[in-house]
C-alpha positions in Angstrom: -14.5 -6.6 47.2 -12.5 -4.1 45.3 -13.1 -1.4 47.9 -11.9 -3.8 50.6 -8.8 -4.7 48.7 -8.1 -1.0 48.3 -7.7 -0.8 52.1 -4.6 -3.0 51.7 -2.9 0.0 50.0 -4.2 2.7 52.3 -3.8 1.0 55.7 -2.8 1.5 58.5 -4.2 5.0 58.0 -7.6 3.8 56.9 -8.1 1.4 59.7 -6.4 3.4 62.3 -4.0 0.5 63.1 -2.7 0.0 66.6 0.8 -1.4 66.9 1.1 -4.4 69.2 4.9 -4.5 69.2 6.6 -2.1 71.6 10.1 -1.0 72.0 12.0 0.5 74.9 13.4 3.2 72.8 10.9 6.1 73.0 12.2 7.6 69.7 11.1 4.5 67.7 7.7 4.0 69.4 4.9 4.5 67.0 2.1 6.8 68.1 -1.1 5.2 69.2 -3.9 5.7 66.7 -7.6 5.2 67.5 -9.1 2.6 65.2 -12.5 3.4 63.7 -13.2 -0.2 62.9 -11.3 -2.3 65.4 -12.6 -0.3 68.4 -16.1 -1.8 67.7 -17.3 -4.5 70.1 -16.0 -8.0 69.2 -19.5 -9.3 68.6 -20.1 -6.6 66.0 -16.8 -7.4 64.3 -17.7 -11.1 64.3 -21.0 -10.4 62.5 -19.1 -8.2 60.0 -16.5 -10.9 59.4 -19.2 -13.6 58.9 -20.9 -11.6 56.2 -17.7 -10.7 54.2 -16.6 -12.7 51.2 -13.5 -14.8 51.9 -11.3 -12.7 49.6 -12.5 -9.4 51.3 -12.0 -10.8 54.8 -8.5 -12.0 53.8 -7.6 -8.5 52.5 -8.7 -6.9 55.7 -6.9 -9.5 57.8 -3.5 -8.6 56.2 -3.7 -4.9 57.1 -2.5 -5.3 60.7 -2.2 -7.9 63.5 -5.4 -6.8 65.2 -7.3 -7.3 62.0 -5.7 -10.6 61.4 -7.1 -12.0 64.6 -10.6 -10.8 63.7 -11.0 -11.2 60.0 -8.7 -14.2 59.1 -10.9 -16.7 57.2 -11.6 -19.8 59.2 -11.7 -23.1 57.3 -11.9 -21.6 53.8 -13.3 -23.8 51.1 -11.4 -24.6 47.9 -13.6 -21.9 46.2 -12.7 -19.4 48.9 -9.0 -20.2 48.5 -9.2 -19.7 44.8 -11.0 -16.4 45.3 -8.4 -15.2 47.7 -5.5 -16.1 45.4 -7.3 -14.4 42.5 -7.9 -11.2 44.6 -4.3 -11.0 45.5 -3.0 -11.6 41.9 -2.1 -7.9 41.7 0.2 -8.0 44.7 2.0 -11.3 44.1 4.6 -10.5 41.4 5.0 -8.8 38.1 6.1 -12.2 36.7 3.1 -14.3 37.8 -0.5 -14.6 37.0 -3.4 -16.5 38.5 -4.3 -19.7 36.7 -8.0 -20.5 36.7 -7.4 -24.1 35.7 -5.4 -25.2 38.7 -6.0 -22.3 41.1 -2.3 -21.5 41.5 0.1 -18.9 40.2 2.2 -19.4 37.1 5.1 -17.5 35.7 4.6 -15.9 32.3 7.0 -14.6 29.7 6.6 -11.1 28.3 7.4 -12.4 24.8 4.5 -14.8 24.6 2.9 -14.7 21.1 -0.7 -15.5 20.3 0.2 -17.6 17.2 2.7 -19.7 19.0 0.8 -20.5 22.2 1.7 -24.2 21.9 5.4 -23.6 21.9 5.8 -20.4 23.9 3.7 -21.3 26.9 4.4 -25.0 27.2 7.4 -24.4 29.5 5.3 -22.4 31.9 2.2 -24.5 32.2 2.2 -27.8 34.0 1.0 -30.7 32.0 -2.2 -31.1 34.0 -3.1 -27.5 33.3 -2.7 -28.0 29.5 -5.1 -31.0 29.7 -7.8 -28.8 31.3 -7.0 -25.6 29.3 -8.7 -26.7 26.0 -12.2 -25.3 26.9 -10.5 -21.8 27.2 -8.7 -22.0 23.8 -10.3 -21.2 20.5 -9.2 -20.6 17.0 -10.2 -17.8 14.6 -8.8 -18.2 11.1 -5.3 -19.5 11.6 -4.8 -17.7 15.0 -5.1 -19.5 18.3 -6.3 -17.6 21.3 -6.4 -18.5 24.9 -8.1 -16.9 27.9 -4.9 -16.4 30.0 -3.4 -14.2 27.2 -6.3 -11.8 27.3 -6.2 -12.0 31.1 -2.6 -10.8 31.0 -3.5 -7.9 28.6 -6.3 -6.8 31.0 -4.0 -7.2 34.0 -1.7 -4.5 32.5 -4.7 -2.3 31.9 -6.1 -2.7 35.5 -2.9 -3.2 37.5 -0.5 -0.9 35.7 2.8 -1.1 33.7 4.8 -4.3 34.2 1.8 -6.3 35.5 0.9 -8.0 32.3 1.4 -8.2 28.5 1.3 -5.5 25.9 -1.3 -5.7 23.3 0.3 -7.5 20.4 0.7 -5.8 17.0 -0.4 -8.5 14.6 1.0 -8.6 11.2 -1.3 -9.8 8.3 -0.9 -13.6 7.7 -2.1 -15.5 4.7 -2.5 -19.1 3.6 0.2 -20.8 1.5 -1.6 -20.1 -1.8 -2.1 -16.4 -0.8 -5.8 -16.4 -1.3 -6.9 -15.9 2.3 -5.5 -13.1 4.6 -6.1 -12.7 8.3 -5.6 -9.4 10.3 -6.5 -9.5 14.0 -6.6 -6.3 16.2 -7.0 -6.1 20.0 -8.2 -3.0 21.8 -9.1 -2.2 25.4 -12.1 0.1 25.4 -14.0 1.2 28.5 -12.4 -1.5 30.7 -13.5 -4.2 28.2 -11.3 -6.3 25.9 -12.3 -6.2 22.2 -11.1 -8.3 19.3 -11.6 -7.6 15.6 -10.4 -9.9 12.8 -10.4 -9.0 9.1 -10.7 -11.9 6.7 -10.0 -11.3 3.0 -10.6 -14.1 0.5 -9.7 -13.9 -3.2 -10.7 -17.1 -5.0 -11.1 -18.4 -8.5 -13.3 -21.4 -7.6 -17.0 -21.4 -6.9 -18.1 -20.6 -3.4 -18.7 -24.1 -2.1 -15.0 -24.8 -2.2 -14.3 -22.0 0.3 -12.1 -23.4 3.0 -13.4 -23.8 6.5 -12.9 -20.6 8.6 -14.4 -19.8 12.0 -15.6 -16.3 12.5 -16.7 -17.1 16.0 -17.5 -20.4 17.8 -21.0 -20.4 16.2 -20.5 -19.2 12.6 -18.1 -20.1 9.9 -17.9 -20.7 6.2 -19.2 -24.3 6.3 -21.6 -24.8 3.4 -22.9 -28.2 4.6 -24.2 -29.8 7.8 -22.7 -28.1 10.9 -20.1 -30.1 12.8 -18.5 -29.8 16.2 -15.5 -28.0 14.8 -17.2 -25.9 12.1 -20.7 -24.8 12.9 -23.3 -23.3 10.6 -22.2 -20.9 7.9 -23.0 -17.2 7.6 -26.4 -16.5 6.1 -24.7 -14.2 3.6 -22.5 -17.0 2.3 -25.5 -19.3 1.9 -27.3 -16.6 -0.1 -24.2 -16.0 -2.2 -23.9 -19.7 -3.0 -27.5 -20.0 -4.0 -27.3 -17.0 -6.2 -24.2 -18.3 -7.8 -25.7 -21.6 -8.7 -28.9 -20.0 -10.2 -26.9 -17.5 -12.2 -28.2 -14.5 -10.2 -25.0 -13.4 -8.7 -24.5 -9.7 -8.2 -21.3 -7.8 -8.8 -21.5 -6.3 -5.3 -23.1 -7.3 -2.1 -22.8 -5.8 1.4 -24.5 -6.5 4.7 -24.1 -6.6 8.5 -25.0 -9.4 10.9 -24.5 -10.6 14.4 -24.3 -13.8 16.4 -27.2 -14.5 18.7 -25.1 -16.4 21.2 -21.9 -14.4 21.8 -21.1 -10.7 21.5 -20.0 -10.8 17.9 -21.0 -8.4 15.1 -19.7 -8.6 11.6 -19.7 -6.9 8.2 -19.9 -8.9 5.0 -18.7 -7.6 1.6 -18.6 -9.5 -1.7 -17.4 -8.2 -5.0 -17.4 -10.2 -8.3 -15.4 -8.9 -11.3 -14.0 -10.4 -14.5 -10.3 -10.5 -14.7 -8.1 -11.4 -17.7 -5.3 -13.5 -16.3 -3.7 -16.9 -16.5 -5.8 -19.5 -14.6 -3.6 -21.8 -12.5 -5.1 -24.8 -14.3 -4.9 -23.3 -17.8 -1.9 -22.7 -20.1 -3.4 -19.7 -21.9 -5.0 -16.4 -20.9 -8.7 -16.4 -20.2 -11.4 -14.1 -18.8 -12.2 -15.6 -15.4 -14.6 -14.5 -12.7 -12.7 -13.6 -9.6 -14.6 -12.9 -6.4 -13.4 -11.3 -3.2 -15.1 -11.8 0.1 -14.2 -9.6 3.1 -15.6 -10.3 6.5 -14.7 -8.1 9.5 -15.7 -9.5 12.9 -16.0 -7.5 16.1 -16.0 -9.4 19.4 -16.5 -8.0 22.9 -14.8 -10.4 25.4 -15.5 -8.6 28.6 -13.1 -7.6 31.3 -11.4 -11.1 31.2 -11.3 -11.4 35.0 -12.6 -14.9 35.0 -13.5 -17.4 32.3 -16.9 -17.9 34.0 -17.9 -14.4 32.9 -20.9 -15.0 30.5 -19.3 -12.7 27.8 -16.3 -14.9 27.6 -18.2 -18.2 28.2 -20.6 -17.5 25.4 -17.8 -16.5 23.0 -15.6 -19.6 23.7 -18.4 -22.2 24.0 -19.6 -24.1 21.0 -23.3 -24.6 20.4 -22.9 -28.2 21.7 -21.3 -27.0 24.9 -23.0 -25.8 28.1 -23.4 -22.1 28.8 -23.7 -20.9 32.5 -27.4 -20.8 33.2 -28.0 -20.8 29.5 -27.1 -17.1 29.4 -26.6 -15.9 25.8 -26.7 -12.7 24.0 -30.2 -13.4 22.9 -31.4 -12.6 26.4 -29.8 -9.2 26.2 -30.8 -8.5 22.6 -32.9 -5.4 23.6 -30.3 -3.8 25.9 -26.8 -2.6 25.3 -26.0 -5.8 23.4 -28.4 -5.3 20.5 -27.3 -6.2 17.0 -24.7 -3.8 15.8 -23.8 -2.4 19.2 -20.5 -4.2 19.4 -19.3 -2.7 16.1 -20.6 0.7 17.1 -18.8 0.4 20.5 -15.6 -0.5 18.6 -15.7 2.4 16.2 -16.7 4.9 18.8 -14.0 3.7 21.2 -11.2 3.9 18.6 -12.4 7.3 17.5 -12.2 8.6 21.1 -8.8 7.1 21.6 -7.5 8.8 18.4 -9.0 12.1 19.5 -7.3 11.9 22.9 -4.0 11.1 21.2 -4.3 14.1 18.9 -5.3 16.3 21.8 -2.3 15.2 23.7 0.0 16.0 20.8 -1.6 19.4 20.3 -1.3 20.1 24.0 2.4 19.1 24.0 3.1 21.3 21.0 1.3 24.2 22.5 3.2 23.7 25.7 6.4 23.9 23.7 5.3 27.1 21.9 4.4 28.7 25.3 7.7 27.7 26.8 9.6 29.3 23.9 7.4 32.4 24.2 8.1 32.7 27.9 11.8 32.2 27.3 11.9 35.0 24.7 10.1 37.3 27.1 12.5 36.6 29.9 15.4 37.2 27.6 14.1 40.5 26.4 13.4 41.7 29.9 17.0 40.8 30.9 18.3 42.8 28.0 
């Protein structure tokens, strides 16, 4: 379909379009061009049209009037109409995007913020869309994320400047007591959207009082029975709690893990150290055990072209929800989505981007040096 849509930008040259409208002024009469496609027999064109997806046929039909008569979709279904609107999202406007909830275009604001989705986007989404948007919204830490915001970020990547949102620069946020910090980062690597979140927890209390935090839709900090909102806890946290209760806690612990449902890898670090300080519940100084837990998650969200993409669906669907055809990461565990592959892809992609940035700076500096050298040579020759 992407190849057919590209014809919209290259026609009439690509199709050899013939003008049907004529004028009496010979100076304004367009030259006749033989069409490579439209000169085929009508029966052949009919067969081609019947085998094209609705969005591809619609793209071809808009190239010229001859193509409109041949390739215009007849009696398109609701799914066909949605596919056509989605395919032409790039050409509609730089202020609109395609809504997968209602199948229409909505305006968007370039100042939308991820942490204020409820207030910033309310004016742009109809009420009926908000009622159906909940399956495409999830929460990590204290941040709320929605599919259409990642969609707009990838729109800018695929469609160019002015066609979507910039990647937001998140500032670290923390809870009111200052014991938990959150730091999200979004990156576009190899035409895929990646999200990484760093969670840092500094606590006085024993681990079972750790507040509920979601690291993905399937793992969190919950120490007890999984619930719909807070599923099972990380295995590292369970082992940490057991060691704490049995007096076998270590001063340092580090491991890596992954989610078997969605494309999420994580690193887990725990450090335990004595600290002489004033306990919030004590009036005098005391030697207290303070522990720090640092979890860094790495999520591959896919190209974010549709919420039905299994990468996004697996990431945003809870264990009690339904996955499309039960497709999960476990089925791809031996391929490019093996444990640790997402973190490796994140680290490698950022390293390559940093190298390209440094190479561009060096090339720019070298160009400036060469320009000054050429200028000096020209000046000396003139003298």
